[in-house]
Legacy VTK file of the C-alpha trace (Angstrom):
# vtk DataFile Version 3.0
C-alpha trace
ASCII
DATASET POLYDATA
POINTS 114 float
-5.655 18.935 84.501
-7.173 17.994 87.797
-10.810 18.460 88.694
-11.338 19.796 92.206
-14.597 19.628 94.151
-15.746 22.364 96.501
-18.630 22.153 99.000
-20.618 25.312 99.690
-20.868 26.083 103.411
-24.166 27.855 102.791
-26.189 25.403 100.655
-23.965 22.258 100.822
-23.900 21.947 97.007
-20.808 20.500 95.338
-19.149 22.521 92.560
-16.532 20.930 90.313
-13.758 23.104 88.904
-11.247 22.128 86.226
-7.990 23.729 87.359
-5.116 24.538 85.047
-2.903 24.966 88.081
-3.171 24.762 91.838
-3.608 28.563 92.105
-7.356 28.609 91.385
-8.032 26.075 94.118
-6.165 28.260 96.623
-8.119 31.490 95.847
-11.565 30.065 96.546
-14.405 29.158 94.264
-17.900 30.533 93.822
-20.710 28.049 94.453
-22.329 26.994 91.192
-25.776 26.769 92.820
-26.159 29.777 95.150
-23.195 31.980 94.183
-21.674 32.057 97.658
-17.909 32.456 98.004
-17.991 30.391 101.225
-16.680 27.157 99.734
-14.226 24.606 100.998
-12.230 22.074 99.006
-13.332 18.473 99.615
-11.538 15.198 99.018
-12.970 13.634 95.894
-13.732 9.971 95.397
-11.317 8.234 93.113
-12.511 6.118 90.242
-10.439 4.190 87.776
-10.939 1.547 85.155
-8.416 -1.085 84.254
-8.586 -1.455 80.519
-7.218 -4.178 78.368
-4.686 -3.029 75.787
-6.050 -2.066 72.393
-5.693 -4.600 69.607
-4.640 -1.960 67.095
-2.497 1.169 67.304
-3.825 4.669 66.688
-1.900 5.032 63.429
-3.502 1.868 62.038
-6.964 2.973 63.168
-6.494 6.389 61.546
-5.589 4.694 58.266
-8.421 2.137 58.559
-11.198 4.691 59.189
-11.781 5.661 55.510
-12.026 1.978 54.590
-14.490 1.275 57.418
-16.632 4.281 56.438
-16.940 2.992 52.834
-17.982 -0.553 53.699
-21.693 -1.288 53.580
-21.507 -3.319 56.792
-19.828 -0.593 58.854
-20.998 2.666 57.211
-24.283 2.569 59.141
-22.372 2.458 62.424
-20.603 5.714 61.512
-23.875 7.299 60.343
-25.529 6.730 63.756
-23.541 9.622 65.201
-23.044 8.199 68.674
-19.646 9.167 70.074
-16.648 10.543 68.255
-15.296 9.083 65.033
-12.234 7.961 66.970
-14.358 6.027 69.466
-16.485 4.464 66.712
-13.370 3.436 64.761
-11.837 1.945 67.913
-15.017 0.038 68.781
-15.392 -1.388 65.266
-11.736 -2.399 65.110
-12.005 -4.162 68.477
-15.126 -6.031 67.329
-13.431 -7.072 64.092
-10.296 -8.115 65.988
-12.345 -10.220 68.409
-14.031 -11.998 65.484
-10.668 -12.673 63.840
-9.286 -14.005 67.131
-12.271 -16.348 67.577
-12.014 -17.609 63.998
-8.274 -18.241 64.335
-8.780 -20.022 67.644
-11.268 -22.458 66.104
-9.583 -23.039 62.723
-5.842 -22.872 63.344
-4.355 -25.703 65.378
-2.464 -24.531 68.405
1.202 -25.342 68.707
2.176 -27.259 71.798
5.489 -26.477 73.436
7.751 -29.445 74.108
LINES 1 115
114 0 1 2 3 4 5 6 7 8 9 10 11 12 13 14 15 16 17 18 19 20 21 22 23 24 25 26 27 28 29 30 31 32 33 34 35 36 37 38 39 40 41 42 43 44 45 46 47 48 49 50 51 52 53 54 55 56 57 58 59 60 61 62 63 64 65 66 67 68 69 70 71 72 73 74 75 76 77 78 79 80 81 82 83 84 85 86 87 88 89 90 91 92 93 94 95 96 97 98 99 100 101 102 103 104 105 106 107 108 109 110 111 112 113
């Protein structure tokens, strides 16, 4: 679902519209600030983030959530209420995975290829 931006010709305010199809963008949009129908579609800035792949799959995270909620060390993180449970589970799993990776890197000798 694309988000389109429209600039009001009257007050110059930008109104964002979530469009289910291209039809709404073609029929015009009412300005969210002054209510004018004199709007024009503008080219939006593009933003993207290159993310590293997740350490754990969604199925694993879904199964791990009850365990993480019961643990004394991680239960407080869930009780804080910041973000969705999915995002909190993902963040905790990534932190745990990073710690495991660091521990393995320091304690398991690396194999050298011949």
